[in-house]
N, C-alpha and C positions, 0 to 999 in steps of 0.2 A: 621710343619716340612718341610724343603726345601731340606735337604740333609741327606743321611744315609750312613755315611762313617766309623764310628767307634762306637762301643757300649759305649765307654768311653766318647763320646760327650754328652751323655744324662744322666739325673738323673735316679735313679732306678725306681722311680714312673712312669716316662714316658715310660720306657721299659716295665714295668708291664702293663701299659695302652695299649701299642701296642700289647702285648700278649693277652690281653683281647679282643681286636679288632679281632685278628686272630681267637680266639675261637668263637666269635660271627659270623664271616663270614663263619666258618665251619657249624654252625647251621642254619644260615640264609643267604645264598649266595645272592649276588647282581650282577646278570649276565649282567646288563646294566650300572653299576656304572661308567665305564670308556668308554662308547660307544663314538666313534669318536676320542679317544685319541691314540697317537702313542708313543711307547717306542722304543728308539734306543739302541741297545746292541752292544758294541764294544769289541770284544774278541781278545786281543793281545796274549792270551795264551789259551791252550786247555781247554775244559770243556765238561761235560756230564750233571750232575745234575743242575749246575747253568744255563746253556743254556736252557735245556728243562723245568726247573721249572719256569724260568722267562717268557718264551714264553707261557707256559700253564697258569700261573697266570694272565697274561695280557689278554689272550683270555677268561678266565673264568669270567673276569670282563667286558667283552664286547669290549676291546681294541685290538690293533694290535701291533705286535713287528717286528721291522726291525733289522736283524742280520747282522753285518759286521765282517768278519774274514779276515784280511788282507792277501793277497796272495792266497785266495781261492775265485775267482770270483771278487775280487777287487784288487786294487794296493797294493803292499807291502808298508808298512809304516815305516818311520824313526821316532824315538822317541828322539834321542839325540839333545840337544841344540847345535847350532853351527856346525852341521855336514856338511861336504862336500858331497853332495848327488851324488856321481859318481858310486854308486854300484847298487844293485838290487832294493832298495826302490825308487819308483817313486813319492811318496807323503809323506809329513810331517804331523804329527799330529797337527801342529799349524794351518794348513788349514783344515784338515780332521775333527777334533772335532767340531770346530765352524759350519762348513757346515752341518754335521750330526745333531747337536743340533738344527739348524734352521729348519730342517724337522720334528722335534719331539717335544713332550710335556715333555718328561723326557728322561734321559739317564742312562745307566749302563755301567761301564767301568771295565774291568778285565786286570790288568797289574801286573804281578808277580815281585818279587824282582829280581834285576840284579844278586845278589849273589856274588858280587865281593868285595864290600866295605860295611862293617857292619854299619858304622856311617851314610852313605848315605841312606842305606835301612831303618835304624831306623828312619831317618828323613823323610821318604816317599817322597824323592825328585822327583822321576819319576811320581808317582801318583798325587802329589800336582800340578805339572806342568800341567798334563792333566786336573785336576779338575778346575784349573784357566782358562782353555780355554772354559769351558762349562758354559753357562748362564742359563741353565734349571735345574730343580730338578734332582739330581744326586744320584745314588746308587753305592756304592763300591761293585763290584762283586769279589773281592779279590785283595788286593794290597800287597806291600812288607811285611807289619806287621799286616794287619787287614783283617779279613773275617767276617764282622759283620752279614751277613745273615746266615752263618753257625752257628755262636754263638747264634743267636736268635732262630734258629731251635733247637739247642741243649737245650736251656733253656726250650722251649716248650715241648721237649721230656722228660726232667726231670720232668716237671709238670705232663705230661700224665702218666708217670711211678710212680707217687706219691712218688718220692724221696724227703725226708725231706729237707727243705731249710737249715737246720743245719747239714745235712748229710755229710759223708766223701766222697770226690771226689778226685780220683787219676788220674792225667794226666801222663800216662806212655810212655816214649820213647820206640819205638820198631824198630826192624831191617828193613833195606831196602837196596837195592843194591847201592844206591847213596844218596847224601845229598839232602834233600828237604827243601823248604822254611819254615819260622817261622810264617807265617800269622795265620795258624790254632792254633798252640800251644799258640801263643800270645793272640789270641781272646778267646780261650777256658779257659785259666787260669783266664783271666779277667772276663769272663762271670760267672764262678763258684764263684769267689770272690764276684762279684757284687750281686749274688744270696744269699750270706751269708753263704757259705759252708766252711767246713774244707778242704782246698785244699792242696794236696800234689803233688808236681812235682817230679816224680821218673825218674831218668835218670842216665846213666853211667858217669864216669869221662870224661870230655871233651865236654859234651853236656849240660852244665848248660845254662838255658835261660839267655839272656843278662840282666844286672842289670836294665836298664830302663824299660823293660817289667815287671820284678818282682816288681820293686818299684811302678809302676802304679797299679799292681794287689794288692799289700799290702795296698795301699791307699784305693782302693775300698773295700777290706775286712774290714779295720778299720771303714769305714762308715756304714757297714752293720752288724758288729758283727761276721764276719767270720775270717778266718786266712789263711795264705799262707806260706808254707815252701817248701824247696827243699832238696832232699836227693838221695843217691845212695843205701840206705838200703832197699832192696826189701821187706823183711819180715815185717819190721816195717811199711813201707808205705802201704802195702796191708792189714794189720790187721784191721778188722772192716770196710772195705770199702763198701759203698753203690753202688758206680759206679767206674768202671775202664775205662777210656777213652784212648784208644791206639792211638798213633800218632808218625809218623816218622818226624825227622828233622835233619838238618846238624849240624856238630860240630861247636860250636861258638868259640872254641879254634883255629880252623883252617878255619875260615870263608873265603870262596873264594879260598881255596886251596884244589881242588878235590882230588889230590893224597894223601895229608896228611890225609884228612878225610877218604879216602878209607883204608888207612893203619890202622887207629884207629878202624874203624868199622869191620875190617876183623876178629877180635877176639870176636865179640859181637853177634854171632849167637844164643847164649842162651837168647837173648832179644826178642825172638819170644814168644808171649803170647800163653800159653796152659792152659788147665783146671787146671793143678797143681798150677798155679799162684793164684788161688782163694781159696786155702786151708784154709787160715786164714781170708778171707773176710766174710762178712755177707752171710748167705745162699742164699738170694735173690739178691746178687750183680749182676749188669748188666754190659754188655760190650757195649761200644760205640766206633765208629770210623767214621770219616767224609766221607770215601770212596773217591777215589778207594783204595783198599787194596790188597797188595800182599799176596795171600793165601800161607800158609805154609812157609812164609818168615817173615812177620810181625805178622800175626795171624793165628793160626792153624785152619784147617777145623772144628775140633770138637767144637771150640768156635763159629765160624761164623755161623755154621749150627745148633747150639744147643739152648737150652732154654734161656741162658743168653743173647744172642745177641739181641741188639736193633737197629742194623745198618739199617735195612730196614724201620722201622717206622721213624727213625731219618732222613733218606734221604727223605721220603715222606713229612716230616714237612718243608722241604725247600719250597715247594709249599705253604703250609699253612701260614707260616709267611711272605713270600714275597708278597703274595696277600694282606696282611695287610699293608705292607710297601708301596706298590704301591697305595693302596686305600688312605692311609694317605697323600702321596705325591700329589696325583692328584684329588681325589674325592671332596675335599673341594674347589677346584678352580672352583667356579661357580655352585657347587652342594651341597646339604645338606649332612652332614656326617651321618654315621650310628648311630642310637640311642645308647646311652650308656647303 
């Protein structure tokens, strides 16, 4: 494995093998596996869990992480091709990424969707341009339509919770003051489909996931014996659910139009998850959310602080699986791999 950019890039067996490596490293840490290795982390967007978990994972394997946040101790960076750089940005990523890669053994890049043109974001034009500039092993720390490390951690969490692979997984839209990117819902629906689950995307009118995302998820489900459907029928969606994964995202009917999106979501305050949502779910149904979460806007306190919530173990598992990703990317380069 030389790049970890999208769960869909790998067969199910390879993802399961990577999860097995994550579990083995939990039981048998290798604190010197990446001694002398350097990981460069370029954050073009904010982070808490991704930043801290990658730094911690690298250190726990004996390596070092160099973090670059443009405009915070480094030059502001331009990402647009053909830009006339007469504004605040002093450096272009076309120079910055190759230079940083030359200092490191691997890189991670975080570059959100521009949120203006759905077709361009679905094509990952921005992130692909960045990836083409990097000649070292590369990890996607969240792009326009993919957050593979979050999805991998979510799969590991489902395994830890002993959620059946054929269980019912509900990805539910939830309220937020503004439109958020599609990377997590896209990766989440694909992960659950790839796991073989009965996947239901629950969302209000105007927030259907783009057809290319759903088509890819349905193909993954067909290969694993799972299923993927989309609905605005809350009761039917939640009936018999093993897991409800709450997530916010912007209107795909009004992609790039913040004002129209705001008007649409103004009447959707009842899409905040509360305990009442789980009345028809299985008794042990768990709540997941990738964090950060707007308390009492997206999810009520009673859920986040209650026994259903798996959000903290889910967040911890970012460290668990990313340690395995880094080990797989770098430990085999001149070193023996961990025993199977």
